[in-house]
N, C-alpha and C positions, 0 to 999 in steps of 0.2 A: 571382200570389202567389209570393213567393220561398221558398227552402228554409227560412229561419228562421221564416217564418210557418207553414209546414207543420209544422215541429218543435214550435212552440208549440201548434198545434192538437192534435197527437197526444198531447202531454203532458197537455193539458187533458182529452182524451177518455179517457186511461188513468189518471186520477187515482185515488189510493188513500189509505187512512188511513195517517198517519205511523207510524213505528216505535215512537214513544213514546206512543201514544194512551191507554194505560191508566195511564201513570205519573202523570198528573195527575188521575186520578179522585178524587172525594170519598172521604173515609175511610169513609163509611157504605156504600159500594158493597159488595154481597155477592159471595161467590165465584162464584155463578152468572152474575152480570153480568160479572165479570172474565173468566170462561171464554168467555162469548159474544163479548166484544169481541176477545179473542185469536184466536178462530176466524174472526171476521169479517175481521180484519186479514189473516190467512193467505189466506182465499179471495179477497180483493180483490187481493192481490199476485199470485196465480196466475191470476186470471181475465182474459180479454180478450174484447171484443165486436166489435172492428172487422172481424174476419174470420169471425165466426159467420154461417152462412147465414141470410138474413132469415127464412126459414120456421121456423127454430129459435130465433131470437133471443128471449130472455125479458127482458121489461122490467116494471117497476112504474110504472103511470101514476098520478100523484097530484096532489092539489090541496089548497091551504091556504086557509082563510078567516081573515082577520086583522082587527085593529082599525083598520088603516090601511096605508099603503104603505111606511113607513120604520122598519124595526126599530132602526136606529141612533138614532132619535129617541124610542124608547119604545113603539112599536107592538108588539103581541103576537099570537101565534097563538091562535085560538079553536076551530078544528076542523081535522082532517086526514082526508082520504078517499083511498083508493088501491085499485087493482084490478090483478091480474096479467094480462099478455098474453104469449102465446107465438106468434110469427109474426103472423098476422092473426086468431088465435083469442083471444077474451076469455074468461078463466076466471071466469065470473060468481060462482062460489062461493068464490073465493079473493080476498077483499077485506078492507080494513081501514077502520074508521071510529072516530073518537073525538072527542068534545068536549074542550076544554081550559079549565080555569079560569085565566084570564089574571092574576088577582089585581090587576086594575086596573078602573076603570069602563070600560064599553064604550059608545061613542057610540050614541045611540038610532037613528041612521040605519043603522048597521051591524047592530044587532039586527033592525031592520025588513027590511033587505035579505036577511039570512041566515035569517030566521024562527027565530032562536035566542033563548031567553029568559034573563033574568038568573038565574032560579031554576035552570035547567038548567046554567048555567056554574058556579054556586056549588057544585053537587054533582059536578062533573066532575073527572077526574084533573088533577093539576097538571102543569105543563109537563114536568118531568123524567121523571115516570112515563110520560106519553103518548109522549114521544120515545123512551124506551127500548123501549116496546112496538112503536112504529113501526119502529125499527131492527131489532128482532127479526123483524118481518114481512118487511122488504125484503131482509134479509141482504146479499149482495154484488151484488144485481141492479142493472142499469142502470136509472136513473130517467128518466121522461119527464113533461113538464108543458107546458101551454099558457102562453105567456109565462113561461118557466121562470126568468127572472132573479128574479122576485118570490119564487117558492118557494125558490130557491137562497139568496137573501139571508137569508131568515128561518131556514132550516135551519142555515146557517153561524153566524148570530148566536146561536141558542138551543142548538144542540148545544155551542157553545163556552161560553156563559155558564152553562148548567145542567148539562151533562155533562162539561165540560172536554175535549171532543173536537174534533178538526179534521174538519169535515164535508167530505169530498172525494169523495163518491160521484159517479160520472159522471151528469150531468143533461143530457138532450137536450131541446131545444125541439121541439114538434110541427112548427114551421116548417122544421126541418132536412129533413124529407122533402117537405113541401108545396112548398118552393121549386123542386123538380124540375119541377113542373107550373105553379106560380104564383109567379113571381119576387118579387112584392111582397105579402107576407102578414104581416110582422112585427107590425104594429099592429092587425090585424083581431081583433075580439072573438070569443070561442069560439062564441057563438050564430050569428054571421054565417057563419063557415066551415062550421059544422054544417048550417045551412040549405042552403048551396050544395052540400053533399055528400049531402043527403037524410037527414040524421041528426036524429031528433026531439030537440027542446030541451025539457027537462023539469026542474023544480025547480032552476032556475038559482040559483047562489050557495049551494047546499048542497054541501059539500065532496065527498061521495061521488058525488052526482049529476053534478057537474062532472067528477070524475075518470073516471066511466064514459063521459061524452060525449067527453072527450079521448081515452079509450081507443078508442072507436069511430072517432074521427078518425084516430088513429095506425094502427089496423088497416086502415082504408080505404086509406091511402096506402102502407102496407107491401105490400098486395096490388097496388096500381097500380105500385109500384116493381118488384116481381117481374115483373109483366106486361111492363114495359119492359126487362127483362133484367138488372136490378141483382141481384147475388148477395149483397152484404153492405154494411155501413155504409161500409167503406173505399171501395168503388166509388162510392157516393153522394157522399162527400166529394170524391173526385177529380174527379167531374163538376162539382160546384158550384164547386170551386176554379178550374176552367177558365172558368167563366161570369163570374167576377168581373173 
């Protein structure tokens, strides 16, 4: 990997909200929301995670359930689940869960897969409200997700369309750590990797349950990485860059 590739990586890993994030906020945004966004911007500018000791690294592991795979083609978010992790410790009482009213019909197979009903979605918060609550929960924390491109694509799309924000939170895929020990894991489903690690698979495709399983997976590999002598994310990246 060349120096330009490394620079691009570090820029991606140290993403932050742009300086004008609140300039384009809808006119109905209240002062509390504006204050929160300004503080979030400040924290994300000042924070860094690459050199944070792994045992102190705070992340929010999250999962989205959606109507499909393509936000640019009209698919919507129907639920968000998240839980906080510090090092390899999951803070079970610090979690977030919300259904979201997508304001479009949801395919029957998605309702069946997620065990969510149309009635529940009709009374759920709308996208803008749920996203604001989620942003308040995560603050400036690093985000982690399994198959993170899916989550990142939907967050970018809907924070842009509903909140007029650039979503540039750092989002790390669980495979980032797993690749130290298993080079080919990018396409493996969550339940398969969990089974391999002895993690119970329960309530699959419920956003909070999936977030908790992904959190256990992240914590499992944080512990393994520390046992292998890795001190921080920078050292993990440097090792992986040499393997390519």
